[in-house]
C-alpha positions in Angstrom: -10.8 9.6 28.7 -7.1 9.3 29.4 -5.5 7.0 32.0 -2.9 9.0 34.3 0.0 7.2 35.7 3.8 7.6 36.6 6.9 6.2 35.2 10.2 6.3 37.1 13.3 6.7 35.1 16.9 6.7 36.1 17.0 10.3 36.5 13.5 11.5 37.4 9.8 10.6 37.3 7.6 11.1 34.2 3.9 11.7 34.1 2.3 9.7 31.4 -1.2 10.1 29.8 -2.6 6.4 28.2 -5.1 6.1 25.7 -6.7 2.7 24.4 -6.8 -0.9 25.2 -4.6 -2.0 28.1 -3.6 -5.0 26.2 -3.1 -2.9 22.6 0.2 -2.6 20.8 2.0 0.1 22.5 3.1 3.3 21.2 5.0 6.4 22.7 4.0 9.7 21.7 6.1 12.6 22.4 5.3 16.3 22.5 7.3 19.4 21.8 7.5 23.1 22.9 5.2 24.8 23.9 3.0 21.9 24.5 2.4 19.1 26.7 1.3 15.3 26.6 -2.5 16.8 26.0 -1.3 17.4 22.6 -2.4 13.7 21.7 -5.8 14.1 22.9 -7.4 14.0 19.6 -5.0 11.6 17.7 -4.6 9.0 20.3 -8.4 8.0 20.6 -8.2 7.2 17.1 -5.3 5.3 17.4 -6.7 3.4 20.1 -9.7 2.7 18.1 -7.4 0.7 16.0 -6.1 -1.3 19.0 -3.1 0.7 19.6 -2.2 1.7 23.3 -0.8 5.2 23.1 1.2 6.4 26.2 2.0 9.9 26.1 4.7 11.4 28.4 5.4 14.8 29.6 8.9 15.6 28.8 11.5 16.5 31.4 11.0 19.8 32.7 7.1 19.8 32.0 5.1 19.1 35.4 4.2 16.5 36.6 7.7 15.1 35.1 10.5 16.1 37.1 13.3 18.6 36.2 16.5 16.7 36.5 18.5 19.4 35.1 19.9 18.1 31.7 17.7 19.2 28.4 20.2 18.1 26.0 19.3 16.1 23.0 21.3 13.1 24.6 19.3 13.3 27.7 15.9 13.5 25.9 16.6 10.4 23.6 18.0 8.7 26.7 14.6 9.1 28.2 13.1 7.9 25.1 15.1 4.7 25.5 14.3 4.4 29.0 10.5 4.7 28.4 10.9 1.9 25.7 12.6 -0.5 28.2 9.7 0.3 31.0 6.8 0.0 28.4 8.0 -2.4 25.6 6.6 0.2 23.0 7.0 -0.8 19.5 6.8 2.5 18.0 7.7 6.2 18.8 5.7 9.2 17.4 7.1 12.7 18.0 6.0 16.1 17.2 8.5 19.2 17.4 10.9 18.4 20.2 9.5 14.9 20.4 10.2 14.7 16.4 14.0 15.7 17.3 13.9 13.1 19.6 12.6 10.6 17.2 14.9 11.6 14.2 17.9 11.3 16.6 17.3 8.0 17.5 16.6 6.8 14.0 20.3 7.8 13.5 21.4 6.2 16.8 22.6 2.5 16.6 21.3 2.0 20.0 17.6 2.9 19.0 15.1 0.4 20.3 12.3 1.4 18.2 11.6 -0.4 14.8 9.2 2.1 13.7 9.4 6.0 14.0 7.3 8.9 13.2 8.5 12.5 13.1 5.5 15.4 12.7 6.5 19.0 12.0 10.6 18.8 12.1 12.5 16.4 9.5 15.6 14.9 10.0 18.3 17.8 10.4 20.6 15.9 8.4 18.2 15.9 5.2 18.2 19.9 5.5 21.2 20.2 3.5 20.7 20.9 0.2 21.6 18.8 -3.2 21.8 19.8 -6.7 18.2 19.7 -7.4 17.1 20.9 -4.1 19.3 24.1 -3.6 16.7 26.5 -5.2 14.2 25.6 -2.2 16.8 25.4 0.2 18.0 29.0 -0.4 14.4 30.1 -0.4 13.7 28.5 3.1 17.3 29.9 4.3 16.5 33.3 3.5 13.2 33.4 5.3 13.5 31.0 8.1 15.5 33.7 10.4 12.1 35.7 10.7 10.3 32.4 12.0 13.4 31.4 14.5 13.4 35.0 16.3 12.2 33.2 19.1 15.8 31.0 19.4 17.7 33.9 19.8 15.4 35.3 22.6 15.7 32.3 24.4 19.5 33.2 24.7 18.7 36.4 26.6 19.3 35.6 30.3 15.9 35.2 32.1 14.0 37.4 29.4 11.8 34.4 27.9 10.8 33.4 31.6 9.8 36.7 32.4 7.2 36.7 29.5 6.6 33.5 29.1 2.8 33.5 28.9 2.8 36.1 26.2 5.5 34.4 24.4 3.7 31.1 24.0 0.6 32.4 22.8 2.3 34.3 20.2 4.1 31.3 19.1 1.1 29.2 18.9 -0.6 31.9 16.8 2.0 32.2 14.4 3.1 28.4 14.0 -0.5 27.2 13.4 -2.7 30.4 12.1 -6.3 30.3 12.7 -6.1 27.3 15.3 -7.9 28.2 18.9 -5.0 27.1 21.1 -7.5 28.0 24.5 -7.4 24.7 25.6 -3.7 23.8 24.7 -2.6 27.0 26.6 -4.4 26.1 29.6 -2.6 22.6 29.7 0.6 24.3 29.4 0.1 26.5 32.3 -0.2 23.5 34.5 2.6 21.7 33.2 4.7 25.0 33.3 3.4 26.7 36.5 6.4 28.8 37.7 9.5 30.2 36.5 11.7 27.3 37.6 9.7 25.0 35.0 9.7 27.9 32.2 13.5 28.0 32.8 13.3 24.0 32.5 11.6 24.1 29.0 13.3 27.1 27.7 16.9 25.2 28.3 16.0 22.8 25.8 17.1 25.8 23.4 20.2 26.5 25.5 21.7 23.6 25.2 24.8 23.6 22.6 25.3 19.9 21.8 23.1 18.9 19.0 25.4 16.9 17.1 23.6 13.5 18.0 20.3 15.1 16.2 22.5 15.6 13.0 22.9 11.8 12.6 21.5 10.6 9.1 18.6 8.1 9.8 19.4 4.1 9.9 15.7 3.2 10.8 12.6 3.8 8.4 11.0 6.9 9.2 7.5 8.7 8.5 7.9 12.5 8.1 4.7 14.8 8.0 4.5 18.3 7.9 1.7 20.8 7.6 2.1 23.1 4.5 1.3 26.1 6.5 3.7 25.4 9.1 4.7 28.7 10.7 7.6 27.7 12.8 9.7 25.7 10.0 9.5 27.4 6.4 7.6 25.1 4.0 10.4 25.0 1.6 12.4 22.7 4.1 9.6 20.1 3.0 11.0 20.1 -0.6 14.5 20.0 0.4 14.2 16.7 2.9 11.5 14.9 1.1 13.6 13.5 -1.9 16.0 12.1 1.1 13.3 9.7 1.8 13.2 6.3 0.0 11.0 3.5 0.6 9.8 2.3 3.1 10.6 5.7 4.6 7.9 8.5 3.4 7.3 12.1 3.6 3.9 13.6 3.5 3.0 17.3 3.0 -0.7 18.2 4.6 -2.5 20.8 3.0 -4.1 23.3 5.3 -2.1 22.2 8.4 0.0 24.4 10.3 2.9 23.3 13.0 0.2 21.6 15.0 -0.9 19.4 12.3 -2.1 16.5 14.4 -4.5 19.1 16.6 -5.7 20.7 13.1 -6.2 17.5 11.2 -6.3 14.9 13.6 -8.2 12.4 11.2 -5.7 12.8 8.2 -2.7 12.2 10.8 -4.2 9.6 12.4 -4.9 7.6 9.2 -1.1 8.2 8.0 0.0 7.3 11.3 -1.9 3.7 11.2 -0.9 3.2 7.5 2.5 3.6 8.4 2.4 1.4 11.2 0.8 -1.5 9.6 3.1 -1.0 6.5 5.9 -0.9 8.6 5.1 -3.9 10.6 4.3 -6.0 7.3 0.2 -5.9 7.9 -0.2 -4.4 4.4 -0.8 -1.1 2.8 -2.9 1.6 3.3 
C-alpha cells in the first residue's frame, strides 16, 4: 500500500505516493503524459522489496499537485531538483515526460542525482544520425509524424481539452497495444478532473523552450525502451543506443509498448535494480 503525503516546493505543493521501508535508500520516480504517479504501483513494490524507498510525485498540473502555470522543461527540471533537496534521493527514474526530465538533468551541470534512468524517451541529443545510423534514423523520421499527430493536435486552442477523455483513451490504446489501461485511466480522471487541469497537462506540449532537453548527457544513464512502443518509433532506439557507452546502458525490451513498466514490471524492476547496484558500486547484475 502506498503512503501519501505532500511536499512543499518553492512554487507549489506536490502530492507524493511512496512505497518501501522508511529507512530505505530513497529514489524518485516521475510519470509522464497522459499518466499519474500511480503508474509506478507495480514496479515500486518490487524495488521496495530490494530495500529502496520509492517516492512518486504527481507532476505539476496533475492533482493533487498544484498548477503553478509554468510547464516548461526548465520548470519540470527545477521541480526535480527541489524534490531532491526535500527528500534526499540518490537516483531519479522517469518515464515519458519524466524521462525527458531525467535526460535533461543528465546534461545539466547542476544535476544533483548521481544515477538516472529514462524509460521510453532517450536523450534528445542522441536522436541525430551518425554515419552508421542514418538508415534507421531515416526510417524512423519518415514514420514518426503519424505517431506524433497528437502534438500538432495539442496546438489547436481548446481542442484537446474538449476531447481530453477520448484523446487519452486513444493514446493509451495506440501506445501500448493490448494493454488494459482501465485502472490507469481512472487514476487519470482523478488527477485531471476538469478543464483547467487538462489545459495544464497539455501545456507541456505548448511550451516552446526545449533547449535544455537537447544537452548531451554528462551523468551515467540507463535507457529502457519497449520494442512495441507506439509513441516513439522503435528505430529511434537503434539511432540512440550506439551513443551509450559504459557505464551507461540502453536496453530494448521485447513485447513491451510505451508503458513498458506497467506491461513488464518484473523485467523493468530487475533492470533498474541491477543498474542502481552497479552504478553505486555494489556489483553487477
